[in-house]
C-alpha distance (Angstrom), angle and dihedral (degrees) to the residues before:
residue distance angle dihedral
M1 . . .
F2 3.74 . .
Q3 3.85 123.1 .
V4 3.84 128.2 -156.6
M5 3.80 112.9 -87.7
Q6 3.85 91.9 17.2
G7 3.76 113.5 142.4
V8 3.77 115.1 -118.5
I9 3.78 139.7 174.9
V10 3.84 128.3 -148.1
T11 3.80 107.9 -117.5
N12 3.84 101.3 174.7
E13 3.89 106.0 104.9
A14 3.78 90.7 -157.6
L15 3.86 93.7 63.4
E16 3.78 125.9 88.9
H17 3.82 91.7 -125.4
H18 3.84 96.0 50.7
G19 3.76 111.5 149.7
Q20 3.85 93.9 13.0
A21 3.73 124.3 121.3
G22 3.81 132.9 -135.2
Y23 3.77 142.3 146.5
V24 3.81 130.9 -100.7
T25 3.86 114.5 -105.6
K26 3.84 97.2 178.8
A27 3.80 120.4 44.7
V28 3.84 123.7 -131.5
D29 3.80 119.7 -153.8
E30 3.79 117.4 -122.6
Y31 3.82 91.9 -117.4
D32 3.84 92.5 50.7
K33 3.83 106.7 88.2
T34 3.85 98.0 164.9
S35 3.76 108.3 50.8
K36 3.72 118.7 101.3
V37 3.79 119.7 -116.5
L38 3.83 117.9 -125.8
V39 3.84 110.4 -140.6
R40 3.84 130.8 -178.2
M41 3.79 104.8 -143.2
D42 3.84 117.1 -136.7
S43 3.83 91.3 -142.4
D44 3.78 99.0 64.3
N45 3.89 104.9 3.6
E46 3.83 89.9 -121.9
E47 3.78 126.5 132.8
Y48 3.84 121.1 -120.4
E49 3.74 134.3 176.7
F50 3.87 118.2 -125.1
D51 3.77 133.8 -178.8
Q52 3.75 111.4 -110.1
T53 3.77 89.7 -114.3
D54 3.76 92.9 56.5
I55 3.80 95.8 64.0
R56 3.80 136.6 44.8
A57 3.78 132.7 -163.6
L58 3.81 120.4 -97.1
C-alpha cells in the first residue's frame, strides 16, 4: 500500500531512477497489487509510473 505524499525510493537496479527518492502522487490501496504507482522524483520534479515491486517506502 502506498499513500499520497509517502516518501519512496526506487529499488529496481534495471531502472534509470534506481536509488533515487521521490514521493507518491497517486495512492494505491493495500488490496490492489497490480496498479502502477505514480511518483514525483526529487531529482527532476517529474512524475513517473512504477510497478509496486520497483519501489519501497522510506
